[in-house]
C-alpha positions as CSV (number, residue, x, y, z in Angstrom):
1,M,-50.0,-16.1,34.2
2,P,-49.2,-12.5,35.0
3,V,-45.5,-11.7,34.8
4,V,-44.2,-8.5,36.3
5,H,-41.0,-7.3,34.8
6,P,-38.7,-4.8,36.7
7,S,-39.8,-2.1,34.3
8,D,-43.4,-2.7,35.3
9,A,-42.8,-2.4,39.0
10,V,-44.3,0.7,40.7
11,V,-42.0,2.8,43.0
12,H,-43.2,4.5,46.1
13,E,-41.2,6.5,48.6
14,I,-42.2,7.1,52.2
15,H,-40.3,7.9,55.5
16,G,-37.0,7.9,53.6
17,A,-37.3,4.4,52.2
18,R,-38.1,3.2,48.7
19,F,-40.7,0.5,48.0
20,V,-40.7,-1.2,44.6
21,S,-44.0,-3.1,44.3
22,Y,-44.3,-6.2,42.1
23,A,-47.3,-8.1,43.3
24,T,-50.5,-6.1,43.9
25,P,-54.1,-6.3,42.8
26,L,-53.2,-3.9,40.0
27,S,-50.6,-6.3,38.7
28,G,-52.9,-9.4,38.9
29,S,-52.4,-10.7,42.5
30,K,-55.6,-11.9,44.2
31,E,-54.4,-12.5,47.8
32,L,-50.8,-11.4,48.3
33,C,-48.6,-8.3,47.9
34,A,-44.8,-8.4,47.5
35,W,-42.3,-5.6,47.2
36,R,-38.6,-4.9,47.4
37,G,-37.7,-2.4,50.1
38,E,-34.6,-0.2,49.9
39,I,-33.6,1.3,53.2
40,P,-30.9,3.9,52.9
41,A,-28.0,4.3,55.4
42,G,-29.2,6.3,58.5
43,T,-32.9,5.8,57.8
44,K,-35.1,5.3,60.9
45,A,-38.7,4.5,60.0
46,P,-41.4,5.3,62.6
47,V,-42.7,2.4,64.7
48,H,-46.0,1.2,63.4
49,T,-48.5,-1.6,64.2
50,V,-49.6,-3.8,61.3
51,N,-52.9,-5.4,60.8
52,R,-51.7,-8.2,58.6
53,E,-48.8,-10.7,58.9
54,E,-45.7,-9.6,57.1
55,I,-42.8,-11.8,56.1
56,F,-39.7,-9.5,55.9
57,H,-36.6,-11.1,54.3
58,L,-33.3,-9.1,54.3
59,L,-31.6,-9.6,51.0
60,A,-28.6,-7.3,51.6
61,G,-27.2,-5.2,54.4
62,E,-27.9,-5.0,58.0
63,L,-30.8,-3.5,60.0
64,L,-32.0,-3.0,63.5
65,I,-35.5,-4.4,63.8
66,T,-37.8,-3.6,66.7
67,L,-40.7,-5.9,67.5
68,D,-43.0,-4.8,70.4
69,G,-40.1,-2.9,71.9
70,R,-37.5,-5.6,71.6
71,A,-34.6,-4.7,69.3
72,E,-32.6,-7.2,67.3
73,R,-29.9,-6.8,64.6
74,I,-30.5,-8.7,61.5
75,T,-28.2,-9.4,58.5
76,A,-28.6,-10.6,54.9
77,G,-30.4,-13.9,54.8
78,D,-32.4,-13.3,58.0
79,T,-36.2,-13.5,57.9
80,V,-38.5,-11.7,60.3
81,I,-42.1,-12.7,60.8
82,I,-44.3,-9.8,61.9
83,N,-47.6,-10.9,63.3
84,P,-50.8,-8.8,63.2
85,G,-50.9,-6.3,66.1
86,T,-47.1,-6.2,66.4
87,A,-45.4,-2.8,66.8
88,F,-42.6,-2.9,64.2
89,G,-39.7,-0.5,63.6
90,V,-36.9,-0.5,61.2
91,E,-33.6,1.3,61.4
92,N,-30.5,1.2,59.2
93,P,-27.6,2.3,61.5
94,T,-25.0,1.3,58.8
95,G,-23.3,3.3,56.1
96,R,-24.9,1.4,53.2
97,T,-28.4,0.8,51.8
98,A,-30.1,-2.4,53.0
99,T,-32.5,-4.3,50.6
100,S,-35.4,-6.4,51.7
101,W,-38.2,-8.5,50.2
102,V,-41.6,-8.3,51.9
103,T,-44.7,-10.4,51.4
104,T,-48.1,-9.8,53.0
105,S,-51.7,-10.2,52.3
106,I,-53.7,-7.5,50.5
107,G,-55.2,-4.9,52.8
108,L,-52.2,-4.2,55.0
109,R,-52.5,-1.1,57.1
110,A,-50.0,0.4,59.5
111,E,-51.0,2.5,62.5
112,L,-48.4,5.0,63.8
113,A,-47.9,5.9,67.5
114,D,-49.9,9.1,67.0
115,G,-52.9,7.1,65.8
116,S,-52.7,8.0,62.2
117,V,-53.1,5.1,59.8
118,I,-51.1,4.5,56.6
119,T,-52.6,2.4,53.9
120,P,-49.6,1.7,51.6
121,P,-50.6,1.8,48.0
122,W,-48.1,-1.0,47.3
123,A,-50.1,-3.4,49.6
124,N,-53.6,-2.7,48.5
């Protein structure tokens, strides 16, 4: 049974946010990836379309989430289900860092509005 301790987690930073990955193929996962997201105050990530379902659970803070152009404010304890093909945006309009937990399947890709594709190393 693989156990990933906090000291074993791999940290990635992109678009002003920090991703601390725990479950990946490199850590022993066969199907799923999971990471903690840290979204600093004032961060606005670019809208992107995902190819895999994501489960986004807000652990702390408050965020403005956009799904296919529809914005909704979420607070700690809320869970957002992002289906494949959904345009997804995250903004932290508050004065403090928000923390999330995200689970998805291996192979997640995100396409930006300009057509460029990001293959996050923490989800592959």
